[in-house]
N, C-alpha and C positions, 0 to 999 in steps of 0.2 A: 357605469360608464366603460367603453371600450378605448383603451390608450392607443395612440398611434405609434407606430414602430419606432419613431424618433424618441418616445417616452416610455416605451414598455420596458419592463426591468430585465436586465441582462443578468442571469445567475452565473455561478461560479462554474458549475459542472452538472450538466443536464444529461440525462440519458437519452438516447435516440432509438425510436421503435420504427421499423418499415412495415408494420402490419402482419408479418408472418408469425408474430407471436400469437396473436388471436387465434390462429388455426390450431396451435398447439393447446392453447387454453380450452377451446371448445371441445377438442378431442378428449382432452382429460375428463372434462365434465360429462361429456357423453358416455364414456366408459366408467365414471364413478371413481376414476383413480386420481384423487386430489391430495392424498396424504403422503407419508413416506415410503409407499410402495407403489411401483409403476414402472413401465418402460422406458419413460423419458430420463429417468434418473441414471439408469445403466447406460443409456445412450448417449446422455451428455457427459458421463465420466469417460466413457470409451473415445468419444470425439475430442475432448480435451487432452486425454493421454495421447492420442494421434497427433494433435496440434503442437504440444510441447515437448513430447518425448520424456525420457528420463524416469519413468515409473509409474506407479499405479495411482490412480486419482480416487478419493473418497469425498463425494460431495456432501457438504454440510449446510447448516442454516446460517452460518456468518463466518467472517475471518477470525473474528474473536475465539468462537468455539474451535476453530481449527488450531489456533496457537495453544488453547488450553489442552486439547487432546494431544497435540505434537509434543507438548512438554510432558504430559503424563507418559506417553510413549518412549520418551528419553529418560525416564526414571526420576524425574524432578519431584522432589517431596519436601517435608517439613525441614527447615533449617539449611537446606542446600542454598547455594549461590549460583545465580544465573547472570552472565554478562549481557548487557543489553545496550544497543545504541541509544543515546540520549536524545538525539534530534529525531523524534519520531511522534506519531499519535499515541494517546495513553493505551490503546488496546494492544500494542506491542508488548507493554510492560505489565498491565494489571493482571494477566493470567499468572505470571510467576507469583504474585501476592495470593491469589486464589488457592495456590498449593502450598502456603506457608513458607515459600522460599523468599530469599533476599536477592533484589535486584542490585546488580553492580553496573553503574552507568559509564559509558566510554564516549569521549569526544569524537567529533568528525574530522575528516581531512576535507581540505577545500576544493578538490578536484570533482568529486562526485557528490559532496556533503554527507556521506555515510560514514560509518564507522571506520576510524583510522587503524590499519594493520599494525603499524608500529606501536600505537598506544594500546592496542588490544594485547600484543605480547608483554609490554610492560605491566599491563594490569594483572595478567595471568601470573607472571612471575611474583607480583607482590602478593597475590592472594594466596600462592603457594608458599611463599615466605612467612605467611600468617597461620600456615597450617590447614588451609582449605584450597583443593583443587575445584575449580567452578565446574558444576555439572552440566552445563550447556551454555551456549552463545547463540543470542539472537541477532542476525543482521538484518538490516531493512534496506530495500531499493527505493529511496525517497523520491516521490513525485514521479516515479517510473524510471529514475535513472539507477542502472545496476550499481551495486557496491563493487569494490575491488575483490571480487569473490575468489579470483585465484590466489591472491596474496593471503586473503583471510582464511582460506581453506588450508594453506600450507601452515600457517600459525597454529590453527586449530588442531590440525592432525599431528604437528610436533608434539603436542601435549595430551593427545588423545580424547580432546574435548568434542562432543558432537555439535554441529551447526544447524539451527533452525532458521531457514531463509525466509524472511516475511517479504513475500512478493505481492503482498495485497494490492500494492499501486502499479504493479509492473508487468502485468499479463501482456505477453507479446514482446516485451523487451528483451534485449540478448547481448550478449559479449561474443562477438564473431559469430558462430552458428549455433551457440548453446543458449537455450532459453532461461530466463530467470524463474526461479522456483525449483531448478533441478540442480544446482550448484551444492546446496547444502545436503546434510545427511537426511533431512525431511524439510519441506517447503510447504508454504501456504499461499492460498490466493483468497481474494475477496471479490464478491459480486454485488456490492452494495449499490444502492440506487445512483451514487455519484461516479462510479468507476467506469472504465473504458466500455466493458460490458457490464450488464446487471441481470440478476434473475429476481430483482426486487429487493430481496436481502438473502444472502448466500455466501457461502465460501468453499474451500476444498482444501484438503491435504493431499500432497504428493510425496511419495517414497518408493524407492526401489527395494526396500527391506520388506519381504513377503510377510514376515512375522508381524511387523508393525502394521502393515496394510490390514490384515485379518483382525488383529486387535483393534484397530481404530473402527473398523465397522461394528465390531462387538460393542465397543464402549458407547458408540453413537446412537445406538438402537437400544438403550436402557441395559445393556448388558445382559440380554435375556439368553439363558442357556438352551441347549436344543432338546427341549421336552415339549409335549404336547400342551402342558400347562405352564404358567408363568413361573420359572425358576431362576433365581438369581445368585450367583456365587460371588460376585463382585459388584461394586457400586458403578452404575452406568448413567447415561446422560441422553436427554432427547435433542440430540444434535444434528439429526439427518436432514437433508434438503428435501422438501416436499416435491411432488411430481408436477404441479402447476408451475413452480419456480423452475425446474429443470427444463420444462418445455420453452419458456421464456428464454432461458440460457441457450438451448439448442438454436434458436432463431438469431440470437445474438452473435453466437460462435460463427455463423455463416458471414456475418458482416464484420469480423474483427478486424481484418487487415484495412477494410475501408474506414472504420472508425478511428484506428490508429493514423492512417494517412490524414484525416482530416484534423485530428489534433496536432500532428507535428506540422501541417500547413499553417494552422494558428501561431504556433510558435515560430515558425519561420517569417511570418508575416509580421508578427510583433517585433521580432529582432530587426528585420530589415528597416521598418518604420522608427523605432525606438532606440536601436543599438547604438546610434550616433549622438544621442542626447547627453549631454554632460551629467555624470553621476549615475547613468543607468546602465547595468551589465547583466548578462545572461549567461546561464551555465551551459557550457558546451560539452559535447560528448567526446570522451577520451577516445584515442585511436582503437577501432574495432569495436566500439560500443554503439548500441542502438537503443534509444529511449523511446517508450510509447509516447512520451511527453503528455503523461495524463493530466498534469497541471503545469502550465508555463508560469515560471517563476523569475521574478527579477530581484536584483540587489540595488538598493537606492542609497547612494552616498550623499548624505546630507550637505557635507563640505564642498562637494563638486556641483550638487544640482541645485542647491539653495533651499531645499524643503526635504522633509523626512518621509519615510514610507507611510506614516500615519496621515500626514497632510494629504498625500497622494490618495490614500484610501478614502479619506472624507470627501476628497473632490469627486471621486469616482461614485461615492454614495449619494452626493449631491445630484448626480445625474443618472440616479436609479440603476447603477451598476454594481453588481457585488464583487468585491475583491476580499482577500483575507490574508492576514500575516501567516507566515510558514509556521510550522509546528513550534510550539514553545518546548525547549528542551526539558526532559523529564526531571532532570536534576534541579531544574528552576521551579518545578511545580511544588505547591504547598504539601500535597501527600507524599512527595519523595524528597523532601528538604533534607531529611537525615539519612538518606541512602548514601553508600560510597560513590564517588565520582572521580574519574581519572581523565585528565585533560586539562586543556587551556580554555580559551575563550572562543574557540571557533563556532561551536554550536550557538553560543551565545550571541555572537556578532551575526551570524546569519539570521537569527531570529529578530534582532534588533533592526535589521536592513532588509530583510526578505519579504516579499509580497507575491502572493498568488493571484493571476489574472484570470479573467473569464476563459475558459477552455473548452467548452462543450463542442462536441462535433456537429451540434446543431446550429453553431453560430454561423449567422449571415455576414455577407461582406459589409452590410451597412452597419450590424452590430460591432464588428471588429473596428471598423472606422470610427464609431462612437467611442470606444475605448481609447483608440489613439488620439482622437481629437481632444479628449480630456487631458492628456499628456501635454499637448502642445498649448492648450489653453493655461495650464498650470505653469509652464515654462514662461508664457507670456507675462503672467503676473509678476514673475519673479525678475525677468530680464528686461522689461519694457522700460 
């Protein structure tokens, strides 16, 4: 049965393709270059370097792989401590544990929802007082909103701790003219199927450190030494991006600005139509900040709106519309319940009230109107 547009499911974040991707895929098949060797990989890396500036790009098979490799490059190992933003997806934190290190979670600030610079410094000082200087800091640009990277880097540099900037959700976002991913000592991107641009599954490391860049390429290709036979003097990983994925990425990069503009238009429409409803608030950009608005998020104040975010989520679901609570903080997750945590309740409150709305660049006006209509119906139930 074919559903009418008024009943068809609206997903949270769909990829958008314009057909150019097929040209690259066909060419890769014709040449037989579908694995982790091929010209599309180097071209994708070069084009992405040109787009964001700030260092060398190493294309990988996922953002999670990129974080794992980045931590290895920073020398993280067994029993080290790594500070990590608590309000994030698990993939930001899990690679810390892969390496036998201990995550130390830090609360958010309210302006960007990202790691709080003041709490970061308090955390560092407390860990030092306990005899342990953290090995690295992972910051995250949540939902495309840049963290307070200038202030965070000042704190990190004061104590000589390298920063891994998790820009998985923030490709194309920037502070003034500097792009996300280039503020930290090393950065990562994700090109998962739900991101602003996709390679199907993929990620990348970006760094201006030549030594790290060379080592990342070596480790990502099973750490094969330069011999005609397979010789390995260190443990490596099968983390390189394949040529098919890179071809898709090349086509997607051509459309990056258009795709960001569409997602920002979604945000602006939602804010214009819903921003005046009681208890609904949107996250604004600080001065000089530009967010790709990967996902439009709202806060629902039940005391003002008359209903909570879960009631709204279920109302949307009843209308075949996908929405999702914002990330549950890592320090509240069962797997990390015993990990050290610094801060108050900011991240927890954002989780309790925060909801992600459908944000695909493919959204039609009719679909956006369907989402907005659900809000107004919910308010009619409460206030009639």
